[in-house]
C-alpha positions in Angstrom: 334.8 72.8 226.3 336.0 75.1 223.5 334.0 78.0 222.2 333.3 76.4 218.9 331.8 73.3 220.6 329.6 75.5 222.8 328.2 77.3 219.7 327.5 74.0 218.0 325.7 72.7 221.0 323.5 75.8 221.2 322.6 75.5 217.6 321.5 71.9 218.1 319.3 73.0 221.1 317.5 75.6 219.0 314.2 74.4 217.7 313.3 75.8 214.3 309.6 76.2 213.8 308.7 76.3 210.1 305.6 78.2 208.9 303.9 75.6 206.8 301.0 77.0 204.7 299.0 75.5 201.9 300.1 76.5 198.4 297.7 79.2 197.1 295.0 77.9 194.8 295.9 74.2 195.2 293.0 71.8 195.8 290.0 73.4 197.5 291.3 77.0 197.7 289.9 79.2 194.9 292.2 82.1 194.1 294.1 81.0 197.2 291.5 82.6 199.4 288.1 80.9 199.5 287.7 77.3 200.8 285.4 75.3 198.6 285.3 72.2 200.8 282.3 73.5 202.9 280.2 74.7 199.9 276.8 73.0 199.6 274.4 72.7 196.6 270.7 72.7 197.3 270.0 71.2 193.9 270.8 67.4 193.9 270.7 67.3 190.1 273.4 69.9 189.7 275.6 68.9 192.6 277.6 66.2 190.8 278.4 68.6 187.9 279.5 71.7 190.0 283.2 71.3 190.3 285.1 73.9 192.4 288.5 72.2 192.5 291.1 74.7 191.4 294.8 74.1 190.8 296.7 77.3 190.7 295.4 79.8 188.2 292.0 78.8 186.7 293.4 78.4 183.1 293.6 74.9 181.6 294.1 76.0 178.0 291.1 74.0 176.7 292.5 70.6 177.5 289.0 69.4 178.2 287.7 70.4 174.8 288.1 67.0 173.0 287.3 64.8 175.9 283.9 63.2 176.2 282.0 65.2 178.9 285.4 66.8 179.7 283.8 70.1 180.8 282.3 68.3 183.8 285.8 68.0 185.1 286.5 71.7 184.6 286.1 74.2 187.5 282.8 76.2 187.2 285.0 79.2 188.2 287.0 78.9 185.0 283.8 78.1 182.9 282.2 81.3 184.2 285.3 83.3 183.4 285.4 81.8 179.9 281.7 82.8 179.4 282.5 86.4 180.3 284.9 86.5 177.3 282.4 85.4 174.7 281.4 88.9 173.5 282.1 92.5 174.3 285.3 94.3 175.3 286.6 91.3 177.3 286.8 89.0 174.3 290.0 87.0 174.6 291.1 89.0 177.7 291.1 86.2 180.3 293.3 88.0 182.8 290.9 91.0 182.8 287.9 88.8 183.2 289.6 86.7 185.9 290.6 89.8 187.9 287.1 91.3 187.6 285.5 88.0 188.9 288.1 87.8 191.8 287.4 91.4 192.8 283.6 90.6 192.7 284.1 87.7 195.0 286.1 89.8 197.4 283.4 92.5 197.4 280.6 90.0 198.0 282.5 88.5 200.9 283.1 91.9 202.4 279.4 92.9 202.0 277.7 89.7 203.2 280.4 88.2 205.5 279.8 84.8 203.8 281.9 82.6 201.6 281.3 84.2 198.1 281.5 80.7 196.5 278.3 79.8 198.3 276.6 82.9 196.8 278.0 81.8 193.4 276.6 78.3 193.7 273.2 79.5 194.9 273.0 81.8 191.9 273.8 78.9 189.5 271.0 76.8 191.2 268.4 79.6 190.9 269.4 80.3 187.3 269.2 76.8 186.0 266.0 76.0 184.0 264.3 72.7 184.6 262.5 72.6 181.2 263.1 73.8 177.7 261.3 73.5 174.4 262.2 71.7 171.2 260.4 71.6 167.8 259.0 68.4 166.5 258.0 68.2 162.9 254.9 66.3 161.8 255.0 66.3 158.0 254.9 70.0 157.1 253.8 71.2 160.5 256.4 72.1 163.2 255.2 71.9 166.7 256.9 73.0 170.0 257.3 70.4 172.6 258.4 70.7 176.2 261.4 68.6 177.3 263.3 68.1 180.5 266.8 69.6 180.6 269.7 67.4 181.6 271.9 68.5 184.5 274.8 69.3 182.3 272.7 71.4 180.0 271.1 73.2 183.0 274.5 74.2 184.3 275.6 75.4 180.8 272.5 77.6 180.5 272.8 79.0 184.0 276.5 80.0 183.6 275.8 81.5 180.2 272.9 83.6 181.4 274.8 84.8 184.5 277.7 85.9 182.4 275.4 87.5 179.8 273.5 89.4 182.4 276.8 90.8 183.9 278.0 91.8 180.4 274.8 93.6 179.4 275.0 95.7 182.5 278.1 97.3 181.2 276.6 98.4 177.9 276.1 102.1 177.6 276.9 102.5 181.3 279.7 103.6 183.4 279.5 100.6 185.7 282.5 98.2 185.6 282.3 94.5 184.9 283.1 93.8 188.6 280.0 95.8 189.7 277.8 94.1 187.2 279.0 90.7 188.3 278.3 91.5 191.9 274.8 92.8 191.0 273.9 89.8 188.9 275.2 87.1 191.3 273.6 88.8 194.4 270.2 89.0 192.7 270.3 85.5 191.3 271.4 84.1 194.7 268.4 85.7 196.3 266.1 84.4 193.5 265.2 88.0 192.5 263.1 88.3 189.3 265.1 91.3 188.2 268.1 89.1 187.7 268.8 88.4 184.0 269.4 84.6 184.6 266.4 84.2 186.8 264.1 86.1 184.4 265.3 84.0 181.5 264.8 80.8 183.5 261.2 81.8 184.4 260.5 82.8 180.8 261.8 79.5 179.4 259.8 77.4 181.9 256.7 79.4 181.2 257.0 78.8 177.5 257.7 75.1 178.1 254.6 74.7 180.4 252.4 76.1 177.7 253.9 73.7 175.1 253.3 70.5 177.1 
């Protein structure tokens, strides 16, 4: 057997083991780190509307905007990041808001040892109001009336208040947006009344109960 034939035979005998890994951020991996497949929602009304499926970077460019209930198909991670950009120094700076939220999830995971997405979902459930008020006009008299909130509306209000609470923590303060996100999500997840979202929820439900 020639030397070239021996080398070819040795190459055929070698077993090449390929390192197959999931693509970062595809499917149930958020930011390529946190698995969303094991996350549970204690609120059965909100569960069908909380979408954690993320494909790559959480940036869809508003493709859901003109679709009927299109936001229900949008990841709540991206919706929360979009809420962070509404006012303040992060207006239009999606990369900055995205990095701040990712750093907050990393810090929560390091501090609690749990999946930070579960803390995020718990904060949404505790910050979602069950009732709101509307004004009904009888002739010239306008009267407040309590109404039940739809699940989609509850999710919108919870995300808005969680983002607003994190933003307000940075006003006239040296605390970063990341620290304020950690503080707001941690308090809301534990149903702490000092959380902005939880306080707003209790205030809204208290006004609604008096307007029944």
